[in-house]
N, C-alpha and C positions, 0 to 999 in steps of 0.2 A: 552153776547158774545162780546169780544173786538177784533177789527180787526187791523192788521198791513198792511198798504198799501205799496206795493212794490214801488221801486223808480220811476217806469214809470207812477205812478199815483200821481196826484197833492196833495201836503200837504194841499192845500186850500179846499179840500173835507171834511176834518176832522170836522170842526164846523157844517156842514150840516147833518152829520150822527150820532152825539153824542146822540141824543135822542133815537135812535134805537140801537146803538152800543156804549154804554158808555165806556170810557177809551180807545177808539181807537186812533191810531196814525199812523204816516207815517215814513218810515225808516230815512229820513233826519232829522226829528224832534228828533230822539233819537241817532243821531250820527253814523248811519250805512250807510250813503250815499255812502261810498267807500268800504263797505263790500261785500264780495262775497256771492253767494247764500247759501253756506254751513253755513257761519256765521249767516246769517239772519235766516236760518232754525233753527239753534240751539237757537237763541234768542227767536224765536216764541215758540219753545218747552218749554224752561226754564220759560218763562213768560206767558204761557198759552194764546197765541194769535191764531187767525185764520188769515192766510196770504191771502191777496187779490192781485191777479196778472193778467197780460194779456198774460203771456207766459207759456210755458210748463215745464219750468225748475223745479219748485217745485213739480209738478205732477210726473215728471220723477224720481225725488229723492225719492218720496214716493213709486214708483214702485220698486225701488232698496232696500230702507231701511225700508219701511213700515210707518205706521202712529204712532204717530203724526208727523207733524201737520195736521190740517184740512185746506182745501184750497177752496177759492172762486176764480174760474177761469173765468175771464171776457173775453168772446169771442166776444166782440162787436167791436173790432178794436179800433183804436185811435179815441176817441170821445171827444167832449167838456165836461168840468167838469159837467154841468147840466145833461148830458146823463148818466154819470157814477153814479152820486148821485141818479138819478131816478132809475137806475138799482138796486142799493143796497137797496133802500127804498122800491120799489115796490115788490121786491122779498124777503123781510125780513122773512115773514112767511115760505116760501118755503126753505129758507136757514136754518132757525132754525130746521125745520122738517127734512131736509135731513142730516145735519151735527150732530145735537145734539140728536134728537129723533131716527132717523133711524141708526145713527152711521156710516154713509158713510164718507169717507175721503175727498171727493171732490164734489163740485157742479159746474156745468158749466152754466154760464148765457150768453144767446145769445141776 
C-alpha cells in the first residue's frame, strides 16, 4: 500500500514510513502543492495511492462520488512529525485490515 500525504503533512515523514508503506510520497514532492483537492483526488485514483489527510475534504468527496480513493483520516490534530509517524506505523495492521481486507473506504486514526 502506497500513501500520498496531503499538503498539511510534512514531506519529511516519508523516509520514516517507507518500510511499511513503500513508494509513498507527499503532494509537494510530486508537484501538486498548488493543486486543489479534486486534482489530488484524481492523481490518487489514477496512480493507486491511499490519501492521508487531517481534514474532511476527501471523505466528503467520497460521500458524493464514492470510492476510490481510500483514505486514512488522521484525527490527531496538528502534531509533531514523530507523533504522525508513530500513528501510521502503530496502526499499520489495522489500516491494512480496514482498507484492503474489509474494503472500507476510510479509516479514522485518533
